[in-house]
Each structure stands twice: as structure tokens, then as C-alpha cells.
C-alpha positions in Angstrom: 0.0 0.0 0.0 0.9 3.7 0.0 3.4 5.5 2.2 1.7 8.7 3.3 2.7 12.0 5.0 -0.2 13.3 7.2 -0.5 17.1 7.5 -3.0 18.9 9.7 -2.7 21.7 12.3 -4.9 19.7 14.7 -3.2 16.9 16.5 -6.5 15.1 17.0 -7.2 15.2 13.2 -3.8 13.9 12.4 -4.4 11.0 14.8 -7.8 10.3 13.2 -6.3 10.3 9.7 -3.4 8.1 10.7 -5.7 5.6 12.3 -8.0 5.5 9.2 -5.1 5.1 6.8 -3.3 2.4 8.8 -6.6 0.5 9.2 -6.7 0.4 5.4 -3.2 -1.0 5.2 -1.3 2.2 4.4 1.9 3.3 6.1 2.0 6.8 7.7 5.7 7.7 7.3 5.5 11.1 9.0 3.2 13.7 10.4 3.4 17.5 10.3 1.4 20.3 11.9 1.9 22.9 9.2 3.2 23.5 5.7 6.7 24.3 6.7 7.0 21.1 8.7 5.3 19.2 5.8 7.9 20.3 3.3 10.7 19.4 5.7 9.2 16.0 6.4 8.5 15.4 2.7 12.2 16.1 1.7 13.3 13.5 4.4 10.7 10.9 3.7 10.1 8.6 0.8 6.3 9.0 0.4 4.5 8.7 -2.8 1.2 10.5 -2.0 0.9 14.1 -0.9 -2.6 15.6 -0.3 -2.1 19.2 0.6 -5.0 21.4 1.8 -4.3 24.1 -0.8 -6.3 26.9 0.8 -4.2 26.4 4.0 -0.9 26.2 2.1 -1.1 29.5 0.3 -0.1 31.5 3.4 3.3 29.9 3.6 3.9 29.6 -0.1 3.8 33.4 -0.7 
């Protein structure tokens, strides 16, 4: 299955997503609380799927 980086500013939501993904057989390789952490984790991880919440990412991309 997929190796996934989970990104959300809410720790509870990251936990929920991680549980859902692992129950489906995916591997959560890293977690991040914001876009900056996500980019850092992405460069260090070997994930194949990245699902950014674009409207939240715009503030740190500018």
C-alpha cells in the first residue's frame, strides 16, 4: 500500500487520519502540523502521495 505524510494543524485530526489510513493498510511515514513542517518531512521521507489542503498552504507559499 501507499506510504503517506499526514499534515493537519490539529493533532486530533492527524491521529484520526493516521488511524484511518493504517486500518486500510497504508503506512504513515511522517506527520506535520503545518506547511513548513510538511515540506521538511517530505524532503526527508520517501512518500508517494501528498494531499495538501491548498487553501491552507497559500499563506506559507507566498
